[in-house]
PDB file of N, CA, C and O in Angstrom, chain B, residues numbered from 101:
ATOM      1  N   MET B 101      56.220 104.052 114.234  1.00  0.00           N
ATOM      2  CA  MET B 101      56.831 105.575 113.742  1.00  0.00           C
ATOM      3  C   MET B 101      57.603 105.801 115.078  1.00  0.00           C
ATOM      4  O   MET B 101      57.472 104.974 115.980  1.00  0.00           O
ATOM      5  N   GLY B 102      58.577 107.128 115.268  1.00  0.00           N
ATOM      6  CA  GLY B 102      59.041 107.382 115.735  1.00  0.00           C
ATOM      7  C   GLY B 102      58.373 108.698 116.870  1.00  0.00           C
ATOM      8  O   GLY B 102      57.407 109.432 116.659  1.00  0.00           O
ATOM      9  N   GLU B 103      59.188 108.658 117.965  1.00  0.00           N
ATOM     10  CA  GLU B 103      58.208 109.631 118.916  1.00  0.00           C
ATOM     11  C   GLU B 103      58.585 111.408 118.527  1.00  0.00           C
ATOM     12  O   GLU B 103      59.672 111.666 118.010  1.00  0.00           O
ATOM     13  N   ILE B 104      57.783 112.304 118.773  1.00  0.00           N
ATOM     14  CA  ILE B 104      58.058 113.240 118.737  1.00  0.00           C
ATOM     15  C   ILE B 104      58.429 114.073 119.304  1.00  0.00           C
ATOM     16  O   ILE B 104      57.647 114.362 120.209  1.00  0.00           O
ATOM     17  N   VAL B 105      59.346 114.726 119.263  1.00  0.00           N
ATOM     18  CA  VAL B 105      60.841 114.886 119.874  1.00  0.00           C
ATOM     19  C   VAL B 105      60.625 116.512 119.993  1.00  0.00           C
ATOM     20  O   VAL B 105      60.670 117.098 118.912  1.00  0.00           O
ATOM     21  N   GLN B 106      60.348 117.490 121.402  1.00  0.00           N
ATOM     22  CA  GLN B 106      60.024 118.468 121.371  1.00  0.00           C
ATOM     23  C   GLN B 106      61.403 119.394 121.701  1.00  0.00           C
ATOM     24  O   GLN B 106      62.242 118.801 122.378  1.00  0.00           O
ATOM     25  N   PRO B 107      61.670 120.517 121.378  1.00  0.00           N
ATOM     26  CA  PRO B 107      62.907 121.028 121.848  1.00  0.00           C
ATOM     27  C   PRO B 107      62.141 121.522 123.405  1.00  0.00           C
ATOM     28  O   PRO B 107      60.941 121.761 123.536  1.00  0.00           O
ATOM     29  N   GLU B 108      63.094 121.586 124.400  1.00  0.00           N
ATOM     30  CA  GLU B 108      62.845 122.394 125.665  1.00  0.00           C
ATOM     31  C   GLU B 108      62.439 123.529 125.651  1.00  0.00           C
ATOM     32  O   GLU B 108      62.867 124.497 125.023  1.00  0.00           O
ATOM     33  N   GLY B 109      61.387 123.423 126.521  1.00  0.00           N
ATOM     34  CA  GLY B 109      60.923 124.816 126.640  1.00  0.00           C
ATOM     35  C   GLY B 109      59.567 124.961 125.487  1.00  0.00           C
ATOM     36  O   GLY B 109      58.751 125.859 125.699  1.00  0.00           O
ATOM     37  N   VAL B 110      59.405 124.169 124.445  1.00  0.00           N
ATOM     38  CA  VAL B 110      58.380 124.540 123.729  1.00  0.00           C
ATOM     39  C   VAL B 110      57.492 123.814 123.579  1.00  0.00           C
ATOM     40  O   VAL B 110      57.849 122.715 123.154  1.00  0.00           O
ATOM     41  N   CYS B 111      55.930 123.985 123.822  1.00  0.00           N
ATOM     42  CA  CYS B 111      54.893 123.174 124.034  1.00  0.00           C
ATOM     43  C   CYS B 111      54.502 122.936 122.786  1.00  0.00           C
ATOM     44  O   CYS B 111      54.882 123.649 121.857  1.00  0.00           O
ATOM     45  N   LEU B 112      53.481 121.626 122.578  1.00  0.00           N
ATOM     46  CA  LEU B 112      53.281 121.511 121.272  1.00  0.00           C
ATOM     47  C   LEU B 112      52.175 122.191 120.613  1.00  0.00           C
ATOM     48  O   LEU B 112      52.042 122.190 119.390  1.00  0.00           O
ATOM     49  N   GLU B 113      51.221 122.889 121.585  1.00  0.00           N
ATOM     50  CA  GLU B 113      50.178 124.326 121.327  1.00  0.00           C
ATOM     51  C   GLU B 113      50.753 125.515 120.329  1.00  0.00           C
ATOM     52  O   GLU B 113      50.444 126.197 119.352  1.00  0.00           O
ATOM     53  N   HIS B 114      51.776 125.281 121.250  1.00  0.00           N
ATOM     54  CA  HIS B 114      52.431 126.665 120.570  1.00  0.00           C
ATOM     55  C   HIS B 114      53.611 126.964 119.667  1.00  0.00           C
ATOM     56  O   HIS B 114      54.095 128.008 119.229  1.00  0.00           O
ATOM     57  N   SER B 115      54.045 125.031 119.480  1.00  0.00           N
ATOM     58  CA  SER B 115      54.908 125.033 118.022  1.00  0.00           C
ATOM     59  C   SER B 115      54.049 124.724 116.572  1.00  0.00           C
ATOM     60  O   SER B 115      54.566 124.592 115.462  1.00  0.00           O
ATOM     61  N   GLY B 116      52.573 124.646 116.903  1.00  0.00           N
ATOM     62  CA  GLY B 116      52.187 124.515 115.984  1.00  0.00           C
ATOM     63  C   GLY B 116      51.947 123.034 115.117  1.00  0.00           C
ATOM     64  O   GLY B 116      51.541 122.840 113.971  1.00  0.00           O
ATOM     65  N   GLN B 117      52.431 121.993 116.309  1.00  0.00           N
ATOM     66  CA  GLN B 117      52.013 120.988 116.172  1.00  0.00           C
ATOM     67  C   GLN B 117      50.759 120.573 116.627  1.00  0.00           C
ATOM     68  O   GLN B 117      50.239 119.606 116.071  1.00  0.00           O
ATOM     69  N   CYS B 118      50.166 121.158 117.576  1.00  0.00           N
ATOM     70  CA  CYS B 118      48.615 120.617 117.813  1.00  0.00           C
ATOM     71  C   CYS B 118      47.884 121.172 116.690  1.00  0.00           C
ATOM     72  O   CYS B 118      46.794 120.602 116.640  1.00  0.00           O
ATOM     73  N   LYS B 119      48.008 122.081 115.717  1.00  0.00           N
ATOM     74  CA  LYS B 119      47.164 122.475 114.858  1.00  0.00           C
ATOM     75  C   LYS B 119      47.180 121.226 113.657  1.00  0.00           C
ATOM     76  O   LYS B 119      46.256 120.570 113.178  1.00  0.00           O
ATOM     77  N   ALA B 120      48.909 121.207 113.361  1.00  0.00           N
ATOM     78  CA  ALA B 120      48.953 120.229 112.096  1.00  0.00           C
ATOM     79  C   ALA B 120      48.619 119.223 112.691  1.00  0.00           C
ATOM     80  O   ALA B 120      48.523 118.421 111.763  1.00  0.00           O
ATOM     81  N   ILE B 121      48.386 118.724 113.536  1.00  0.00           N
ATOM     82  CA  ILE B 121      47.637 117.232 114.279  1.00  0.00           C
ATOM     83  C   ILE B 121      46.054 117.358 113.956  1.00  0.00           C
ATOM     84  O   ILE B 121      45.314 116.683 113.241  1.00  0.00           O
ATOM     85  N   GLU B 122      45.878 118.271 114.610  1.00  0.00           N
ATOM     86  CA  GLU B 122      44.043 118.374 114.041  1.00  0.00           C
ATOM     87  C   GLU B 122      43.438 118.757 112.430  1.00  0.00           C
ATOM     88  O   GLU B 122      42.248 118.711 112.120  1.00  0.00           O
ATOM     89  N   THR B 123      44.506 119.116 111.566  1.00  0.00           N
ATOM     90  CA  THR B 123      44.281 119.446 110.465  1.00  0.00           C
ATOM     91  C   THR B 123      44.654 118.176 109.438  1.00  0.00           C
ATOM     92  O   THR B 123      44.154 118.011 108.325  1.00  0.00           O
ATOM     93  N   LEU B 124      45.682 117.294 110.098  1.00  0.00           N
ATOM     94  CA  LEU B 124      45.748 116.252 109.155  1.00  0.00           C
ATOM     95  C   LEU B 124      44.213 114.894 109.866  1.00  0.00           C
ATOM     96  O   LEU B 124      43.757 113.902 109.299  1.00  0.00           O
ATOM     97  N   GLU B 125      43.878 115.463 111.169  1.00  0.00           N
ATOM     98  CA  GLU B 125      42.697 114.328 111.625  1.00  0.00           C
ATOM     99  C   GLU B 125      41.688 114.464 111.087  1.00  0.00           C
ATOM    100  O   GLU B 125      40.829 113.590 110.971  1.00  0.00           O
ATOM    101  N   LYS B 126      41.594 116.436 110.355  1.00  0.00           N
ATOM    102  CA  LYS B 126      40.299 116.086 109.687  1.00  0.00           C
ATOM    103  C   LYS B 126      40.107 115.856 108.270  1.00  0.00           C
ATOM    104  O   LYS B 126      39.046 115.563 107.721  1.00  0.00           O
ATOM    105  N   ASN B 127      41.591 116.070 107.571  1.00  0.00           N
ATOM    106  CA  ASN B 127      41.811 115.752 106.065  1.00  0.00           C
ATOM    107  C   ASN B 127      41.476 113.894 106.281  1.00  0.00           C
ATOM    108  O   ASN B 127      40.695 113.279 105.556  1.00  0.00           O
ATOM    109  N   ASP B 128      42.130 113.376 107.230  1.00  0.00           N
ATOM    110  CA  ASP B 128      41.670 111.912 107.616  1.00  0.00           C
ATOM    111  C   ASP B 128      39.860 111.882 107.304  1.00  0.00           C
ATOM    112  O   ASP B 128      39.280 111.245 106.424  1.00  0.00           O
ATOM    113  N   ALA B 129      39.355 112.655 108.189  1.00  0.00           N
ATOM    114  CA  ALA B 129      38.135 112.223 108.144  1.00  0.00           C
ATOM    115  C   ALA B 129      37.336 112.299 107.012  1.00  0.00           C
ATOM    116  O   ALA B 129      36.371 111.556 106.833  1.00  0.00           O
ATOM    117  N   ASP B 130      37.856 113.556 105.887  1.00  0.00           N
ATOM    118  CA  ASP B 130      37.028 113.856 105.035  1.00  0.00           C
ATOM    119  C   ASP B 130      37.321 112.918 103.829  1.00  0.00           C
ATOM    120  O   ASP B 130      36.443 112.537 103.055  1.00  0.00           O
ATOM    121  N   ILE B 131      39.041 112.476 103.711  1.00  0.00           N
ATOM    122  CA  ILE B 131      39.235 110.980 103.176  1.00  0.00           C
ATOM    123  C   ILE B 131      38.676 109.809 102.848  1.00  0.00           C
ATOM    124  O   ILE B 131      38.409 109.256 101.780  1.00  0.00           O
ATOM    125  N   PHE B 132      38.480 109.387 104.635  1.00  0.00           N
ATOM    126  CA  PHE B 132      37.684 108.176 104.770  1.00  0.00           C
ATOM    127  C   PHE B 132      36.113 108.486 104.415  1.00  0.00           C
ATOM    128  O   PHE B 132      35.375 107.560 104.751  1.00  0.00           O
ATOM    129  N   LYS B 133      35.692 109.197 104.026  1.00  0.00           N
ATOM    130  CA  LYS B 133      34.258 110.179 103.827  1.00  0.00           C
ATOM    131  C   LYS B 133      34.379 109.521 102.106  1.00  0.00           C
ATOM    132  O   LYS B 133      33.764 108.585 101.595  1.00  0.00           O
ATOM    133  N   ARG B 134      35.356 110.381 101.559  1.00  0.00           N
ATOM    134  CA  ARG B 134      35.054 110.283 100.027  1.00  0.00           C
ATOM    135  C   ARG B 134      35.634 108.544  99.856  1.00  0.00           C
ATOM    136  O   ARG B 134      35.189 107.870  98.927  1.00  0.00           O
ATOM    137  N   LEU B 135      36.449 108.064 100.652  1.00  0.00           N
ATOM    138  CA  LEU B 135      36.749 106.163 100.114  1.00  0.00           C
ATOM    139  C   LEU B 135      35.372 105.829 100.332  1.00  0.00           C
ATOM    140  O   LEU B 135      34.802 105.317  99.368  1.00  0.00           O
ATOM    141  N   ARG B 136      34.632 106.023 101.501  1.00  0.00           N
ATOM    142  CA  ARG B 136      33.562 105.255 101.506  1.00  0.00           C
ATOM    143  C   ARG B 136      32.413 105.333 100.377  1.00  0.00           C
ATOM    144  O   ARG B 136      31.580 104.452 100.163  1.00  0.00           O
ATOM    145  N   GLU B 137      32.523 106.451  99.760  1.00  0.00           N
ATOM    146  CA  GLU B 137      31.403 107.025  98.650  1.00  0.00           C
ATOM    147  C   GLU B 137      31.645 106.414  97.688  1.00  0.00           C
ATOM    148  O   GLU B 137      30.796 105.724  97.124  1.00  0.00           O
ATOM    149  N   LEU B 138      33.081 106.555  97.215  1.00  0.00           N
ATOM    150  CA  LEU B 138      33.629 105.475  96.030  1.00  0.00           C
ATOM    151  C   LEU B 138      33.633 103.801  96.451  1.00  0.00           C
ATOM    152  O   LEU B 138      33.600 102.832  95.692  1.00  0.00           O
ATOM    153  N   GLU B 139      33.667 103.826  97.391  1.00  0.00           N
ATOM    154  CA  GLU B 139      33.189 102.016  97.335  1.00  0.00           C
ATOM    155  C   GLU B 139      32.170 101.575  97.231  1.00  0.00           C
ATOM    156  O   GLU B 139      31.983 100.513  96.636  1.00  0.00           O
ATOM    157  N   MET B 140      31.015 102.425  97.904  1.00  0.00           N
ATOM    158  CA  MET B 140      29.811 102.444  97.395  1.00  0.00           C
ATOM    159  C   MET B 140      29.428 102.211  96.432  1.00  0.00           C
ATOM    160  O   MET B 140      28.473 101.456  96.253  1.00  0.00           O
ATOM    161  N   ALA B 141      30.218 102.934  95.313  1.00  0.00           N
ATOM    162  CA  ALA B 141      29.778 103.481  93.640  1.00  0.00           C
ATOM    163  C   ALA B 141      30.285 102.386  92.958  1.00  0.00           C
ATOM    164  O   ALA B 141      29.727 101.924  91.962  1.00  0.00           O
ATOM    165  N   VAL B 142      31.609 101.810  93.572  1.00  0.00           N
ATOM    166  CA  VAL B 142      32.159 100.320  92.947  1.00  0.00           C
ATOM    167  C   VAL B 142      31.276  99.473  93.293  1.00  0.00           C
ATOM    168  O   VAL B 142      31.395  98.445  92.626  1.00  0.00           O
ATOM    169  N   TRP B 143      30.566  99.438  93.921  1.00  0.00           N
ATOM    170  CA  TRP B 143      29.513  98.009  94.391  1.00  0.00           C
ATOM    171  C   TRP B 143      28.511  98.159  93.679  1.00  0.00           C
ATOM    172  O   TRP B 143      28.104  97.248  92.958  1.00  0.00           O
ATOM    173  N   LYS B 144      27.930  99.341  93.751  1.00  0.00           N
ATOM    174  CA  LYS B 144      26.744  99.328  93.078  1.00  0.00           C
ATOM    175  C   LYS B 144      26.860  99.077  91.377  1.00  0.00           C
ATOM    176  O   LYS B 144      26.080  98.441  90.668  1.00  0.00           O
ATOM    177  N   ALA B 145      28.122  99.810  90.976  1.00  0.00           N
ATOM    178  CA  ALA B 145      28.703  99.158  89.349  1.00  0.00           C
ATOM    179  C   ALA B 145      28.465  97.821  89.282  1.00  0.00           C
ATOM    180  O   ALA B 145      27.522  97.323  88.667  1.00  0.00           O
ATOM    181  N   ALA B 146      29.439  97.118  90.006  1.00  0.00           N
ATOM    182  CA  ALA B 146      29.919  96.029  90.281  1.00  0.00           C
ATOM    183  C   ALA B 146      27.994  94.717  90.071  1.00  0.00           C
ATOM    184  O   ALA B 146      27.765  93.654  89.496  1.00  0.00           O
ATOM    185  N   GLY B 147      27.092  95.749  90.971  1.00  0.00           N
ATOM    186  CA  GLY B 147      25.811  94.771  90.795  1.00  0.00           C
ATOM    187  C   GLY B 147      25.266  95.417  89.696  1.00  0.00           C
ATOM    188  O   GLY B 147      24.485  94.631  89.159  1.00  0.00           O
ATOM    189  N   ALA B 148      25.305  96.453  89.117  1.00  0.00           N
ATOM    190  CA  ALA B 148      24.958  96.554  87.848  1.00  0.00           C
ATOM    191  C   ALA B 148      25.233  95.732  86.726  1.00  0.00           C
ATOM    192  O   ALA B 148      24.490  95.234  85.880  1.00  0.00           O
ATOM    193  N   SER B 149      26.488  95.695  86.904  1.00  0.00           N
ATOM    194  CA  SER B 149      26.857  95.078  85.538  1.00  0.00           C
ATOM    195  C   SER B 149      26.920  93.207  85.576  1.00  0.00           C
ATOM    196  O   SER B 149      27.106  92.411  84.655  1.00  0.00           O
ATOM    197  N   GLY B 150      26.687  92.989  87.006  1.00  0.00           N
ATOM    198  CA  GLY B 150      26.059  91.443  87.028  1.00  0.00           C
ATOM    199  C   GLY B 150      24.909  91.423  87.078  1.00  0.00           C
ATOM    200  O   GLY B 150      24.770  90.200  87.081  1.00  0.00           O
ATOM    201  N   VAL B 151      23.779  91.863  87.128  1.00  0.00           N
ATOM    202  CA  VAL B 151      22.595  92.189  86.441  1.00  0.00           C
ATOM    203  C   VAL B 151      22.207  92.203  84.979  1.00  0.00           C
ATOM    204  O   VAL B 151      21.296  91.679  84.340  1.00  0.00           O
ATOM    205  N   VAL B 152      23.400  93.125  84.629  1.00  0.00           N
ATOM    206  CA  VAL B 152      23.046  93.144  82.834  1.00  0.00           C
ATOM    207  C   VAL B 152      23.904  91.399  82.507  1.00  0.00           C
ATOM    208  O   VAL B 152      23.205  90.531  81.984  1.00  0.00           O
ATOM    209  N   THR B 153      24.907  91.177  82.751  1.00  0.00           N
ATOM    210  CA  THR B 153      25.287  90.014  82.464  1.00  0.00           C
ATOM    211  C   THR B 153      24.524  88.766  82.516  1.00  0.00           C
ATOM    212  O   THR B 153      24.723  87.989  81.583  1.00  0.00           O
ATOM    213  N   ALA B 154      23.444  88.317  83.690  1.00  0.00           N
ATOM    214  CA  ALA B 154      22.472  88.135  83.848  1.00  0.00           C
ATOM    215  C   ALA B 154      21.720  87.929  82.810  1.00  0.00           C
ATOM    216  O   ALA B 154      21.539  86.863  82.221  1.00  0.00           O
ATOM    217  N   VAL B 155      21.201  89.143  82.545  1.00  0.00           N
ATOM    218  CA  VAL B 155      19.756  89.230  81.240  1.00  0.00           C
ATOM    219  C   VAL B 155      20.337  88.785  80.262  1.00  0.00           C
ATOM    220  O   VAL B 155      19.820  87.914  79.563  1.00  0.00           O
ATOM    221  N   LEU B 156      21.806  89.413  79.960  1.00  0.00           N
ATOM    222  CA  LEU B 156      22.388  88.146  78.661  1.00  0.00           C
ATOM    223  C   LEU B 156      22.529  87.099  78.409  1.00  0.00           C
ATOM    224  O   LEU B 156      22.617  86.572  77.300  1.00  0.00           O
ATOM    225  N   VAL B 157      22.573  86.624  79.509  1.00  0.00           N
ATOM    226  CA  VAL B 157      23.249  85.111  79.607  1.00  0.00           C
ATOM    227  C   VAL B 157      21.634  84.554  79.713  1.00  0.00           C
ATOM    228  O   VAL B 157      21.636  83.418  80.186  1.00  0.00           O
ATOM    229  N   VAL B 158      20.557  84.937  79.470  1.00  0.00           N
ATOM    230  CA  VAL B 158      19.439  84.904  79.776  1.00  0.00           C
ATOM    231  C   VAL B 158      18.983  84.765  78.492  1.00  0.00           C
ATOM    232  O   VAL B 158      18.777  83.643  78.027  1.00  0.00           O
ATOM    233  N   LEU B 159      18.765  85.959  77.740  1.00  0.00           N
ATOM    234  CA  LEU B 159      18.305  86.310  76.451  1.00  0.00           C
ATOM    235  C   LEU B 159      19.231  85.645  75.306  1.00  0.00           C
ATOM    236  O   LEU B 159      18.746  85.655  74.175  1.00  0.00           O
ATOM    237  N   LEU B 160      20.704  84.982  75.495  1.00  0.00           N
ATOM    238  CA  LEU B 160      21.492  84.152  74.771  1.00  0.00           C
ATOM    239  C   LEU B 160      20.870  82.772  74.713  1.00  0.00           C
ATOM    240  O   LEU B 160      20.565  82.044  73.769  1.00  0.00           O
ATOM    241  N   GLN B 161      20.783  82.654  75.977  1.00  0.00           N
ATOM    242  CA  GLN B 161      20.110  81.047  76.132  1.00  0.00           C
ATOM    243  C   GLN B 161      18.635  81.090  75.155  1.00  0.00           C
ATOM    244  O   GLN B 161      18.196  80.164  74.473  1.00  0.00           O
ATOM    245  N   LYS B 162      18.278  81.921  75.261  1.00  0.00           N
ATOM    246  CA  LYS B 162      16.435  81.776  74.702  1.00  0.00           C
ATOM    247  C   LYS B 162      17.049  81.580  73.048  1.00  0.00           C
ATOM    248  O   LYS B 162      16.517  80.733  72.330  1.00  0.00           O
ATOM    249  N   VAL B 163      18.071  82.335  72.581  1.00  0.00           N
ATOM    250  CA  VAL B 163      17.861  82.731  71.542  1.00  0.00           C
ATOM    251  C   VAL B 163      18.903  80.888  70.975  1.00  0.00           C
ATOM    252  O   VAL B 163      18.506  80.024  70.192  1.00  0.00           O
ATOM    253  N   ILE B 164      19.843  80.922  71.545  1.00  0.00           N
ATOM    254  CA  ILE B 164      20.351  79.422  70.969  1.00  0.00           C
ATOM    255  C   ILE B 164      19.598  78.406  71.064  1.00  0.00           C
ATOM    256  O   ILE B 164      19.934  77.470  70.337  1.00  0.00           O
ATOM    257  N   LYS B 165      18.467  78.210  71.861  1.00  0.00           N
ATOM    258  CA  LYS B 165      17.576  77.226  71.958  1.00  0.00           C
ATOM    259  C   LYS B 165      16.404  77.270  70.732  1.00  0.00           C
ATOM    260  O   LYS B 165      15.515  76.419  70.696  1.00  0.00           O
TER     261      LYS B 165
END
């Protein structure tokens, strides 16, 4: 990405960029937490569907034999 160019005599803190960067970092942390929770839910659902599939296969094998 490009470098942030500040006008002469204006510091990051007083231009509002520090606050904006801080807000973005907080949002990133919140988003990462939510994505992690979503990932865990997907893994749990995948595991549950795998168990259901295995049980159905076993039941079908017993019915067919």
